mmCIF file of the C-alpha atoms, coordinates in Angstrom:
data_MODEL
# 
_entry.id   MODEL 
# 
loop_
_atom_site.group_PDB 
_atom_site.id 
_atom_site.type_symbol 
_atom_site.label_atom_id 
_atom_site.label_alt_id 
_atom_site.label_comp_id 
_atom_site.label_asym_id 
_atom_site.label_entity_id 
_atom_site.label_seq_id 
_atom_site.pdbx_PDB_ins_code 
_atom_site.Cartn_x 
_atom_site.Cartn_y 
_atom_site.Cartn_z 
_atom_site.occupancy 
_atom_site.B_iso_or_equiv 
_atom_site.pdbx_formal_charge 
_atom_site.auth_seq_id 
_atom_site.auth_comp_id 
_atom_site.auth_asym_id 
_atom_site.auth_atom_id 
_atom_site.pdbx_PDB_model_num 
ATOM 1   C CA . MET A 1 1   ? 0.000   0.000  0.000   1.00 0.00 ? 1   MET A CA 1 
ATOM 2   C CA . ALA A 1 2   ? 1.202   3.506  -0.773  1.00 0.00 ? 2   ALA A CA 1 
ATOM 3   C CA . ASN A 1 3   ? 1.995   5.656  2.236   1.00 0.00 ? 3   ASN A CA 1 
ATOM 4   C CA . LYS A 1 4   ? -0.373  8.640  2.379   1.00 0.00 ? 4   LYS A CA 1 
ATOM 5   C CA . ASN A 1 5   ? 2.229   10.968 3.893   1.00 0.00 ? 5   ASN A CA 1 
ATOM 6   C CA . GLU A 1 6   ? 4.814   9.974  1.307   1.00 0.00 ? 6   GLU A CA 1 
ATOM 7   C CA . ASP A 1 7   ? 2.250   10.490 -1.441  1.00 0.00 ? 7   ASP A CA 1 
ATOM 8   C CA . LYS A 1 8   ? 1.421   13.924 -0.088  1.00 0.00 ? 8   LYS A CA 1 
ATOM 9   C CA . GLU A 1 9   ? 5.081   14.919 -0.078  1.00 0.00 ? 9   GLU A CA 1 
ATOM 10  C CA . THR A 1 10  ? 5.668   13.496 -3.545  1.00 0.00 ? 10  THR A CA 1 
ATOM 11  C CA . LEU A 1 11  ? 2.671   15.374 -4.964  1.00 0.00 ? 11  LEU A CA 1 
ATOM 12  C CA . LYS A 1 12  ? 3.961   18.576 -3.375  1.00 0.00 ? 12  LYS A CA 1 
ATOM 13  C CA . GLU A 1 13  ? 7.385   17.963 -4.941  1.00 0.00 ? 13  GLU A CA 1 
ATOM 14  C CA . LEU A 1 14  ? 5.860   17.238 -8.368  1.00 0.00 ? 14  LEU A CA 1 
ATOM 15  C CA . ARG A 1 15  ? 3.778   20.415 -8.239  1.00 0.00 ? 15  ARG A CA 1 
ATOM 16  C CA . GLU A 1 16  ? 6.890   22.457 -7.491  1.00 0.00 ? 16  GLU A CA 1 
ATOM 17  C CA . ILE A 1 17  ? 8.739   20.790 -10.373 1.00 0.00 ? 17  ILE A CA 1 
ATOM 18  C CA . THR A 1 18  ? 5.799   21.549 -12.675 1.00 0.00 ? 18  THR A CA 1 
ATOM 19  C CA . LYS A 1 19  ? 6.104   25.246 -11.839 1.00 0.00 ? 19  LYS A CA 1 
ATOM 20  C CA . THR A 1 20  ? 9.837   25.407 -12.609 1.00 0.00 ? 20  THR A CA 1 
ATOM 21  C CA . LYS A 1 21  ? 9.824   24.417 -16.266 1.00 0.00 ? 21  LYS A CA 1 
ATOM 22  C CA . GLU A 1 22  ? 13.257  25.932 -16.798 1.00 0.00 ? 22  GLU A CA 1 
ATOM 23  C CA . ASN A 1 23  ? 14.760  23.217 -14.561 1.00 0.00 ? 23  ASN A CA 1 
ATOM 24  C CA . TRP A 1 24  ? 13.017  20.225 -16.131 1.00 0.00 ? 24  TRP A CA 1 
ATOM 25  C CA . GLY A 1 25  ? 16.077  19.057 -18.009 1.00 0.00 ? 25  GLY A CA 1 
ATOM 26  C CA . GLU A 1 26  ? 17.879  18.518 -14.700 1.00 0.00 ? 26  GLU A CA 1 
ATOM 27  C CA . VAL A 1 27  ? 15.147  16.541 -12.915 1.00 0.00 ? 27  VAL A CA 1 
ATOM 28  C CA . ILE A 1 28  ? 13.707  14.235 -15.571 1.00 0.00 ? 28  ILE A CA 1 
ATOM 29  C CA . ASP A 1 29  ? 15.573  11.219 -14.176 1.00 0.00 ? 29  ASP A CA 1 
ATOM 30  C CA . ASP A 1 30  ? 14.290  11.885 -10.663 1.00 0.00 ? 30  ASP A CA 1 
ATOM 31  C CA . VAL A 1 31  ? 10.693  12.194 -11.862 1.00 0.00 ? 31  VAL A CA 1 
ATOM 32  C CA . ALA A 1 32  ? 10.900  9.116  -14.093 1.00 0.00 ? 32  ALA A CA 1 
ATOM 33  C CA . ASN A 1 33  ? 12.360  6.966  -11.315 1.00 0.00 ? 33  ASN A CA 1 
ATOM 34  C CA . LYS A 1 34  ? 9.318   7.735  -9.161  1.00 0.00 ? 34  LYS A CA 1 
ATOM 35  C CA . LEU A 1 35  ? 7.173   5.870  -11.682 1.00 0.00 ? 35  LEU A CA 1 
ATOM 36  C CA . ASN A 1 36  ? 8.490   2.561  -10.349 1.00 0.00 ? 36  ASN A CA 1 
ATOM 37  C CA . GLU A 1 37  ? 8.053   3.506  -6.697  1.00 0.00 ? 37  GLU A CA 1 
ATOM 38  C CA . ASN A 1 38  ? 5.059   2.454  -4.607  1.00 0.00 ? 38  ASN A CA 1 
ATOM 39  C CA . HIS A 1 39  ? 2.693   5.394  -5.096  1.00 0.00 ? 39  HIS A CA 1 
ATOM 40  C CA . SER A 1 40  ? -1.052  5.871  -5.304  1.00 0.00 ? 40  SER A CA 1 
ATOM 41  C CA . VAL A 1 41  ? -2.907  6.145  -8.608  1.00 0.00 ? 41  VAL A CA 1 
ATOM 42  C CA . ILE A 1 42  ? -3.180  9.937  -8.151  1.00 0.00 ? 42  ILE A CA 1 
ATOM 43  C CA . VAL A 1 43  ? 0.577   10.337 -7.756  1.00 0.00 ? 43  VAL A CA 1 
ATOM 44  C CA . LYS A 1 44  ? 1.415   7.922  -10.565 1.00 0.00 ? 44  LYS A CA 1 
ATOM 45  C CA . ALA A 1 45  ? -1.000  9.751  -12.870 1.00 0.00 ? 45  ALA A CA 1 
ATOM 46  C CA . LYS A 1 46  ? 0.705   13.056 -12.034 1.00 0.00 ? 46  LYS A CA 1 
ATOM 47  C CA . ILE A 1 47  ? 4.125   11.538 -12.769 1.00 0.00 ? 47  ILE A CA 1 
ATOM 48  C CA . LEU A 1 48  ? 2.938   10.304 -16.165 1.00 0.00 ? 48  LEU A CA 1 
ATOM 49  C CA . TRP A 1 49  ? 1.417   13.665 -17.026 1.00 0.00 ? 49  TRP A CA 1 
ATOM 50  C CA . LEU A 1 50  ? 4.644   15.451 -16.098 1.00 0.00 ? 50  LEU A CA 1 
ATOM 51  C CA . LEU A 1 51  ? 6.794   13.008 -18.059 1.00 0.00 ? 51  LEU A CA 1 
ATOM 52  C CA . GLY A 1 52  ? 4.633   13.689 -21.098 1.00 0.00 ? 52  GLY A CA 1 
ATOM 53  C CA . GLU A 1 53  ? 5.130   17.435 -20.788 1.00 0.00 ? 53  GLU A CA 1 
ATOM 54  C CA . MET A 1 54  ? 8.837   16.965 -20.157 1.00 0.00 ? 54  MET A CA 1 
ATOM 55  C CA . GLY A 1 55  ? 9.044   14.659 -23.156 1.00 0.00 ? 55  GLY A CA 1 
ATOM 56  C CA . LEU A 1 56  ? 7.509   17.302 -25.380 1.00 0.00 ? 56  LEU A CA 1 
ATOM 57  C CA . ASN A 1 57  ? 10.327  19.655 -24.395 1.00 0.00 ? 57  ASN A CA 1 
ATOM 58  C CA . TYR A 1 58  ? 13.169  17.168 -23.856 1.00 0.00 ? 58  TYR A CA 1 
ATOM 59  C CA . PRO A 1 59  ? 12.288  14.059 -25.896 1.00 0.00 ? 59  PRO A CA 1 
ATOM 60  C CA . LYS A 1 60  ? 15.753  12.511 -25.935 1.00 0.00 ? 60  LYS A CA 1 
ATOM 61  C CA . GLN A 1 61  ? 16.030  12.748 -22.170 1.00 0.00 ? 61  GLN A CA 1 
ATOM 62  C CA . VAL A 1 62  ? 12.870  10.739 -21.602 1.00 0.00 ? 62  VAL A CA 1 
ATOM 63  C CA . GLU A 1 63  ? 13.751  8.127  -24.216 1.00 0.00 ? 63  GLU A CA 1 
ATOM 64  C CA . ALA A 1 64  ? 15.070  5.654  -21.645 1.00 0.00 ? 64  ALA A CA 1 
ATOM 65  C CA . TYR A 1 65  ? 11.770  5.779  -19.761 1.00 0.00 ? 65  TYR A CA 1 
ATOM 66  C CA . ILE A 1 66  ? 9.335   5.385  -22.638 1.00 0.00 ? 66  ILE A CA 1 
ATOM 67  C CA . ILE A 1 67  ? 9.229   1.629  -22.098 1.00 0.00 ? 67  ILE A CA 1 
ATOM 68  C CA . ASP A 1 68  ? 8.011   2.240  -18.530 1.00 0.00 ? 68  ASP A CA 1 
ATOM 69  C CA . ILE A 1 69  ? 5.352   4.662  -19.766 1.00 0.00 ? 69  ILE A CA 1 
ATOM 70  C CA . ALA A 1 70  ? 4.209   2.188  -22.423 1.00 0.00 ? 70  ALA A CA 1 
ATOM 71  C CA . PHE A 1 71  ? 3.992   -0.546 -19.776 1.00 0.00 ? 71  PHE A CA 1 
ATOM 72  C CA . CYS A 1 72  ? 1.363   1.597  -18.041 1.00 0.00 ? 72  CYS A CA 1 
ATOM 73  C CA . LEU A 1 73  ? -0.952  1.215  -21.054 1.00 0.00 ? 73  LEU A CA 1 
ATOM 74  C CA . ASP A 1 74  ? -1.883  -2.163 -19.544 1.00 0.00 ? 74  ASP A CA 1 
ATOM 75  C CA . ASP A 1 75  ? -2.478  -0.872 -16.020 1.00 0.00 ? 75  ASP A CA 1 
ATOM 76  C CA . GLU A 1 76  ? -5.681  -1.975 -14.294 1.00 0.00 ? 76  GLU A CA 1 
ATOM 77  C CA . HIS A 1 77  ? -6.493  1.637  -13.362 1.00 0.00 ? 77  HIS A CA 1 
ATOM 78  C CA . SER A 1 78  ? -8.030  3.636  -16.210 1.00 0.00 ? 78  SER A CA 1 
ATOM 79  C CA . LYS A 1 79  ? -6.506  6.917  -15.007 1.00 0.00 ? 79  LYS A CA 1 
ATOM 80  C CA . ILE A 1 80  ? -3.036  5.415  -15.430 1.00 0.00 ? 80  ILE A CA 1 
ATOM 81  C CA . ARG A 1 81  ? -3.851  4.119  -18.912 1.00 0.00 ? 81  ARG A CA 1 
ATOM 82  C CA . GLU A 1 82  ? -5.287  7.526  -19.825 1.00 0.00 ? 82  GLU A CA 1 
ATOM 83  C CA . ARG A 1 83  ? -2.219  9.436  -18.668 1.00 0.00 ? 83  ARG A CA 1 
ATOM 84  C CA . ALA A 1 84  ? 0.168   6.936  -20.257 1.00 0.00 ? 84  ALA A CA 1 
ATOM 85  C CA . VAL A 1 85  ? -1.364  7.248  -23.729 1.00 0.00 ? 85  VAL A CA 1 
ATOM 86  C CA . ASN A 1 86  ? -1.473  11.015 -23.317 1.00 0.00 ? 86  ASN A CA 1 
ATOM 87  C CA . ALA A 1 87  ? 2.213   11.101 -22.345 1.00 0.00 ? 87  ALA A CA 1 
ATOM 88  C CA . LEU A 1 88  ? 3.198   9.013  -25.370 1.00 0.00 ? 88  LEU A CA 1 
ATOM 89  C CA . GLY A 1 89  ? 1.243   11.419 -27.553 1.00 0.00 ? 89  GLY A CA 1 
ATOM 90  C CA . ARG A 1 90  ? 3.154   14.414 -26.215 1.00 0.00 ? 90  ARG A CA 1 
ATOM 91  C CA . ILE A 1 91  ? 6.501   12.659 -26.618 1.00 0.00 ? 91  ILE A CA 1 
ATOM 92  C CA . GLY A 1 92  ? 5.511   11.501 -30.105 1.00 0.00 ? 92  GLY A CA 1 
ATOM 93  C CA . ARG A 1 93  ? 4.680   15.052 -31.057 1.00 0.00 ? 93  ARG A CA 1 
ATOM 94  C CA . ALA A 1 94  ? 8.282   15.997 -30.316 1.00 0.00 ? 94  ALA A CA 1 
ATOM 95  C CA . ASP A 1 95  ? 9.886   12.928 -31.923 1.00 0.00 ? 95  ASP A CA 1 
ATOM 96  C CA . LYS A 1 96  ? 7.797   10.271 -33.659 1.00 0.00 ? 96  LYS A CA 1 
ATOM 97  C CA . ASN A 1 97  ? 10.733  7.847  -33.750 1.00 0.00 ? 97  ASN A CA 1 
ATOM 98  C CA . LEU A 1 98  ? 10.650  7.497  -29.982 1.00 0.00 ? 98  LEU A CA 1 
ATOM 99  C CA . ILE A 1 99  ? 7.113   6.113  -29.949 1.00 0.00 ? 99  ILE A CA 1 
ATOM 100 C CA . ILE A 1 100 ? 7.204   4.091  -33.186 1.00 0.00 ? 100 ILE A CA 1 
ATOM 101 C CA . PRO A 1 101 ? 8.092   0.853  -31.297 1.00 0.00 ? 101 PRO A CA 1 
ATOM 102 C CA . TYR A 1 102 ? 4.882   1.271  -29.287 1.00 0.00 ? 102 TYR A CA 1 
ATOM 103 C CA . PHE A 1 103 ? 2.689   2.696  -32.026 1.00 0.00 ? 103 PHE A CA 1 
ATOM 104 C CA . ASP A 1 104 ? 0.584   -0.433 -32.552 1.00 0.00 ? 104 ASP A CA 1 
ATOM 105 C CA . LYS A 1 105 ? 0.004   -0.646 -28.814 1.00 0.00 ? 105 LYS A CA 1 
ATOM 106 C CA . ILE A 1 106 ? -1.060  3.007  -28.737 1.00 0.00 ? 106 ILE A CA 1 
ATOM 107 C CA . MET A 1 107 ? -3.507  2.380  -31.577 1.00 0.00 ? 107 MET A CA 1 
ATOM 108 C CA . LYS A 1 108 ? -5.151  -0.447 -29.625 1.00 0.00 ? 108 LYS A CA 1 
ATOM 109 C CA . MET A 1 109 ? -6.142  2.030  -26.914 1.00 0.00 ? 109 MET A CA 1 
ATOM 110 C CA . ARG A 1 110 ? -9.014  3.170  -29.137 1.00 0.00 ? 110 ARG A CA 1 
ATOM 111 C CA . LYS A 1 111 ? -10.794 -0.008 -27.988 1.00 0.00 ? 111 LYS A CA 1 
ATOM 112 C CA . ASP A 1 112 ? -10.412 0.675  -24.269 1.00 0.00 ? 112 ASP A CA 1 
ATOM 113 C CA . GLN A 1 113 ? -13.644 0.228  -22.344 1.00 0.00 ? 113 GLN A CA 1 
ATOM 114 C CA . VAL A 1 114 ? -13.276 3.570  -20.524 1.00 0.00 ? 114 VAL A CA 1 
ATOM 115 C CA . ASP A 1 115 ? -14.389 6.734  -22.337 1.00 0.00 ? 115 ASP A CA 1 
ATOM 116 C CA . ASP A 1 116 ? -11.610 8.916  -20.892 1.00 0.00 ? 116 ASP A CA 1 
ATOM 117 C CA . VAL A 1 117 ? -8.929  6.538  -22.173 1.00 0.00 ? 117 VAL A CA 1 
ATOM 118 C CA . ARG A 1 118 ? -10.396 6.591  -25.686 1.00 0.00 ? 118 ARG A CA 1 
ATOM 119 C CA . LEU A 1 119 ? -10.558 10.391 -25.468 1.00 0.00 ? 119 LEU A CA 1 
ATOM 120 C CA . ALA A 1 120 ? -6.886  10.475 -24.453 1.00 0.00 ? 120 ALA A CA 1 
ATOM 121 C CA . PHE A 1 121 ? -6.156  8.223  -27.422 1.00 0.00 ? 121 PHE A CA 1 
ATOM 122 C CA . VAL A 1 122 ? -7.658  10.762 -29.842 1.00 0.00 ? 122 VAL A CA 1 
ATOM 123 C CA . TRP A 1 123 ? -5.713  13.589 -28.194 1.00 0.00 ? 123 TRP A CA 1 
ATOM 124 C CA . ALA A 1 124 ? -2.507  11.550 -28.391 1.00 0.00 ? 124 ALA A CA 1 
ATOM 125 C CA . CYS A 1 125 ? -3.060  10.869 -32.103 1.00 0.00 ? 125 CYS A CA 1 
ATOM 126 C CA . GLU A 1 126 ? -3.682  14.572 -32.753 1.00 0.00 ? 126 GLU A CA 1 
ATOM 127 C CA . ASN A 1 127 ? -0.417  15.381 -31.011 1.00 0.00 ? 127 ASN A CA 1 
ATOM 128 C CA . ILE A 1 128 ? 1.556   12.822 -33.000 1.00 0.00 ? 128 ILE A CA 1 
ATOM 129 C CA . ALA A 1 129 ? -0.142  13.757 -36.282 1.00 0.00 ? 129 ALA A CA 1 
ATOM 130 C CA . THR A 1 130 ? 0.819   17.407 -35.830 1.00 0.00 ? 130 THR A CA 1 
ATOM 131 C CA . ASN A 1 131 ? 4.387   16.600 -36.867 1.00 0.00 ? 131 ASN A CA 1 
ATOM 132 C CA . ALA A 1 132 ? 4.034   13.068 -38.244 1.00 0.00 ? 132 ALA A CA 1 
ATOM 133 C CA . PRO A 1 133 ? 0.737   12.957 -40.175 1.00 0.00 ? 133 PRO A CA 1 
ATOM 134 C CA . GLU A 1 134 ? 2.091   10.230 -42.440 1.00 0.00 ? 134 GLU A CA 1 
ATOM 135 C CA . LEU A 1 135 ? 1.569   7.708  -39.640 1.00 0.00 ? 135 LEU A CA 1 
ATOM 136 C CA . PHE A 1 136 ? -2.202  8.106  -39.929 1.00 0.00 ? 136 PHE A CA 1 
ATOM 137 C CA . CYS A 1 137 ? -2.800  8.411  -43.677 1.00 0.00 ? 137 CYS A CA 1 
ATOM 138 C CA . GLU A 1 138 ? -4.165  4.878  -43.949 1.00 0.00 ? 138 GLU A CA 1 
ATOM 139 C CA . ARG A 1 139 ? -5.876  4.884  -40.551 1.00 0.00 ? 139 ARG A CA 1 
ATOM 140 C CA . MET A 1 140 ? -8.544  7.550  -40.913 1.00 0.00 ? 140 MET A CA 1 
ATOM 141 C CA . ASP A 1 141 ? -11.398 5.022  -41.019 1.00 0.00 ? 141 ASP A CA 1 
ATOM 142 C CA . LEU A 1 142 ? -11.117 4.405  -37.312 1.00 0.00 ? 142 LEU A CA 1 
ATOM 143 C CA . PHE A 1 143 ? -11.450 8.107  -36.476 1.00 0.00 ? 143 PHE A CA 1 
ATOM 144 C CA . CYS A 1 144 ? -14.552 8.275  -38.632 1.00 0.00 ? 144 CYS A CA 1 
ATOM 145 C CA . GLU A 1 145 ? -15.944 5.413  -36.547 1.00 0.00 ? 145 GLU A CA 1 
ATOM 146 C CA . MET A 1 146 ? -15.067 7.289  -33.366 1.00 0.00 ? 146 MET A CA 1 
ATOM 147 C CA . ILE A 1 147 ? -17.313 10.201 -34.361 1.00 0.00 ? 147 ILE A CA 1 
ATOM 148 C CA . GLN A 1 148 ? -20.052 7.674  -33.531 1.00 0.00 ? 148 GLN A CA 1 
ATOM 149 C CA . ASP A 1 149 ? -18.425 6.545  -30.265 1.00 0.00 ? 149 ASP A CA 1 
ATOM 150 C CA . ARG A 1 150 ? -20.644 5.902  -27.258 1.00 0.00 ? 150 ARG A CA 1 
ATOM 151 C CA . GLY A 1 151 ? -18.678 8.507  -25.297 1.00 0.00 ? 151 GLY A CA 1 
ATOM 152 C CA . VAL A 1 152 ? -19.876 12.054 -25.959 1.00 0.00 ? 152 VAL A CA 1 
ATOM 153 C CA . ARG A 1 153 ? -16.482 13.664 -25.361 1.00 0.00 ? 153 ARG A CA 1 
ATOM 154 C CA . VAL A 1 154 ? -14.852 11.147 -27.716 1.00 0.00 ? 154 VAL A CA 1 
ATOM 155 C CA . ARG A 1 155 ? -17.417 11.995 -30.396 1.00 0.00 ? 155 ARG A CA 1 
ATOM 156 C CA . ILE A 1 156 ? -16.714 15.695 -29.894 1.00 0.00 ? 156 ILE A CA 1 
ATOM 157 C CA . GLU A 1 157 ? -12.945 15.268 -30.252 1.00 0.00 ? 157 GLU A CA 1 
ATOM 158 C CA . ALA A 1 158 ? -12.786 12.719 -33.074 1.00 0.00 ? 158 ALA A CA 1 
ATOM 159 C CA . PRO A 1 159 ? -13.505 15.233 -35.907 1.00 0.00 ? 159 PRO A CA 1 
ATOM 160 C CA . GLU A 1 160 ? -10.535 17.278 -34.712 1.00 0.00 ? 160 GLU A CA 1 
ATOM 161 C CA . MET A 1 161 ? -8.242  14.531 -35.981 1.00 0.00 ? 161 MET A CA 1 
ATOM 162 C CA . PHE A 1 162 ? -9.603  15.245 -39.462 1.00 0.00 ? 162 PHE A CA 1 
ATOM 163 C CA . ARG A 1 163 ? -8.862  18.931 -38.943 1.00 0.00 ? 163 ARG A CA 1 
ATOM 164 C CA . VAL A 1 164 ? -5.245  18.152 -37.992 1.00 0.00 ? 164 VAL A CA 1 
ATOM 165 C CA . MET A 1 165 ? -4.820  15.769 -40.915 1.00 0.00 ? 165 MET A CA 1 
ATOM 166 C CA . GLY A 1 166 ? -6.805  17.946 -43.316 1.00 0.00 ? 166 GLY A CA 1 
ATOM 167 C CA . LYS A 1 167 ? -4.351  20.783 -42.842 1.00 0.00 ? 167 LYS A CA 1 
ATOM 168 C CA . ARG A 1 168 ? -1.309  18.577 -43.442 1.00 0.00 ? 168 ARG A CA 1 
ATOM 169 C CA . LYS A 1 169 ? -2.433  15.689 -45.664 1.00 0.00 ? 169 LYS A CA 1 
ATOM 170 C CA . PRO A 1 170 ? -5.737  16.879 -47.156 1.00 0.00 ? 170 PRO A CA 1 
ATOM 171 C CA . GLN A 1 171 ? -5.753  14.249 -49.893 1.00 0.00 ? 171 GLN A CA 1 
ATOM 172 C CA . TYR A 1 172 ? -6.205  11.578 -47.217 1.00 0.00 ? 172 TYR A CA 1 
ATOM 173 C CA . VAL A 1 173 ? -9.171  13.388 -45.671 1.00 0.00 ? 173 VAL A CA 1 
ATOM 174 C CA . LYS A 1 174 ? -10.827 14.093 -49.027 1.00 0.00 ? 174 LYS A CA 1 
ATOM 175 C CA . PRO A 1 175 ? -12.596 10.680 -49.147 1.00 0.00 ? 175 PRO A CA 1 
ATOM 176 C CA . TYR A 1 176 ? -14.271 11.517 -45.819 1.00 0.00 ? 176 TYR A CA 1 
ATOM 177 C CA . LEU A 1 177 ? -15.538 14.988 -46.688 1.00 0.00 ? 177 LEU A CA 1 
ATOM 178 C CA . GLU A 1 178 ? -19.036 13.784 -47.540 1.00 0.00 ? 178 GLU A CA 1 
ATOM 179 C CA . LYS A 1 179 ? -19.353 11.927 -44.224 1.00 0.00 ? 179 LYS A CA 1 
ATOM 180 C CA . LEU A 1 180 ? -17.905 14.863 -42.292 1.00 0.00 ? 180 LEU A CA 1 
ATOM 181 C CA . GLN A 1 181 ? -20.377 17.198 -43.977 1.00 0.00 ? 181 GLN A CA 1 
ATOM 182 C CA . TRP A 1 182 ? -23.191 14.873 -42.962 1.00 0.00 ? 182 TRP A CA 1 
ATOM 183 C CA . PHE A 1 183 ? -22.077 15.071 -39.330 1.00 0.00 ? 183 PHE A CA 1 
ATOM 184 C CA . ALA A 1 184 ? -21.750 18.852 -39.681 1.00 0.00 ? 184 ALA A CA 1 
ATOM 185 C CA . ASP A 1 185 ? -25.330 19.091 -40.899 1.00 0.00 ? 185 ASP A CA 1 
ATOM 186 C CA . ASN A 1 186 ? -27.093 16.357 -38.942 1.00 0.00 ? 186 ASN A CA 1 
ATOM 187 C CA . ASP A 1 187 ? -25.345 15.280 -35.760 1.00 0.00 ? 187 ASP A CA 1 
ATOM 188 C CA . THR A 1 188 ? -27.372 15.702 -32.578 1.00 0.00 ? 188 THR A CA 1 
ATOM 189 C CA . ASN A 1 189 ? -24.411 17.211 -30.711 1.00 0.00 ? 189 ASN A CA 1 
ATOM 190 C CA . PRO A 1 190 ? -23.724 20.874 -31.599 1.00 0.00 ? 190 PRO A CA 1 
ATOM 191 C CA . VAL A 1 191 ? -19.974 20.617 -30.884 1.00 0.00 ? 191 VAL A CA 1 
ATOM 192 C CA . VAL A 1 192 ? -19.651 17.553 -33.112 1.00 0.00 ? 192 VAL A CA 1 
ATOM 193 C CA . ARG A 1 193 ? -21.356 19.591 -35.841 1.00 0.00 ? 193 ARG A CA 1 
ATOM 194 C CA . ILE A 1 194 ? -19.000 22.538 -35.301 1.00 0.00 ? 194 ILE A CA 1 
ATOM 195 C CA . HIS A 1 195 ? -15.847 20.397 -35.246 1.00 0.00 ? 195 HIS A CA 1 
ATOM 196 C CA . SER A 1 196 ? -16.936 18.414 -38.312 1.00 0.00 ? 196 SER A CA 1 
ATOM 197 C CA . ALA A 1 197 ? -17.660 21.627 -40.222 1.00 0.00 ? 197 ALA A CA 1 
ATOM 198 C CA . GLY A 1 198 ? -14.248 22.972 -39.221 1.00 0.00 ? 198 GLY A CA 1 
ATOM 199 C CA . ALA A 1 199 ? -12.532 19.841 -40.509 1.00 0.00 ? 199 ALA A CA 1 
ATOM 200 C CA . VAL A 1 200 ? -14.368 20.151 -43.829 1.00 0.00 ? 200 VAL A CA 1 
ATOM 201 C CA . ARG A 1 201 ? -13.484 23.826 -44.186 1.00 0.00 ? 201 ARG A CA 1 
ATOM 202 C CA . ILE A 1 202 ? -9.796  23.391 -43.387 1.00 0.00 ? 202 ILE A CA 1 
ATOM 203 C CA . THR A 1 203 ? -9.439  20.343 -45.640 1.00 0.00 ? 203 THR A CA 1 
ATOM 204 C CA . LYS A 1 204 ? -11.087 22.071 -48.595 1.00 0.00 ? 204 LYS A CA 1 
ATOM 205 C CA . LYS A 1 205 ? -8.858  25.093 -48.127 1.00 0.00 ? 205 LYS A CA 1 
ATOM 206 C CA . ALA A 1 206 ? -5.740  22.899 -48.018 1.00 0.00 ? 206 ALA A CA 1 
ATOM 207 C CA . LEU A 1 207 ? -6.884  20.984 -51.114 1.00 0.00 ? 207 LEU A CA 1 
ATOM 208 C CA . GLU A 1 208 ? -7.370  24.259 -52.971 1.00 0.00 ? 208 GLU A CA 1 
ATOM 209 C CA . GLU A 1 209 ? -3.917  25.469 -51.958 1.00 0.00 ? 209 GLU A CA 1 
ATOM 210 C CA . LEU A 1 210 ? -2.452  22.134 -53.067 1.00 0.00 ? 210 LEU A CA 1 
ATOM 211 C CA . LYS A 1 211 ? -4.201  22.440 -56.439 1.00 0.00 ? 211 LYS A CA 1 
ATOM 212 C CA . ASN A 1 212 ? -2.968  26.014 -56.926 1.00 0.00 ? 212 ASN A CA 1 
ATOM 213 C CA . ALA A 1 213 ? 0.578   25.026 -56.069 1.00 0.00 ? 213 ALA A CA 1 
ATOM 214 C CA . THR A 1 214 ? 0.421   22.169 -58.605 1.00 0.00 ? 214 THR A CA 1 
ATOM 215 C CA . ASP A 1 215 ? -1.015  24.469 -61.289 1.00 0.00 ? 215 ASP A CA 1 
ATOM 216 C CA . ASP A 1 216 ? 1.801   26.947 -60.730 1.00 0.00 ? 216 ASP A CA 1 
# 
């Protein structure tokens, strides 16, 4: 069992570290080593969140600990799985090569039974796709399916993946424009409609720019 007093002190320490971003490069090892200590779910979740943010800024320095983060994708506690997939997304945004060995495992998180984990999965994919859209060019079907997810927040976020991809690889979103427009016009959730319409607009704009560049 985790010691409540130790947890309290560790959380206090982690909050102080979070505030001093300029010193992160010096304390990554200390934070990462806490992941394997006997802490509560709350503390472990905070550690994973912080490692993700650190990894976005110092990807090479967290490289040695990515295997430990990926191991948490199988944790029995959904909050740990959620934070682990989120952390890998942030690290992958900084350097896709660091998360490639775990990419298939990340993609399986879309099937997690807990809504918040599937939501974190979409966020993680958006992060990775920001700088490595090529990883998702042949995987857009699953995000289209997630617009019909049973979790409302997942449904709201899923069209945003098409916005991210539409800006960078519009030709791979083009086949989904008709479906996205349908969601924009007919979905029962107003935010799903707004996000779907935004994805359509951005993709069409990018396709037009691509066409103009080719014509020139």
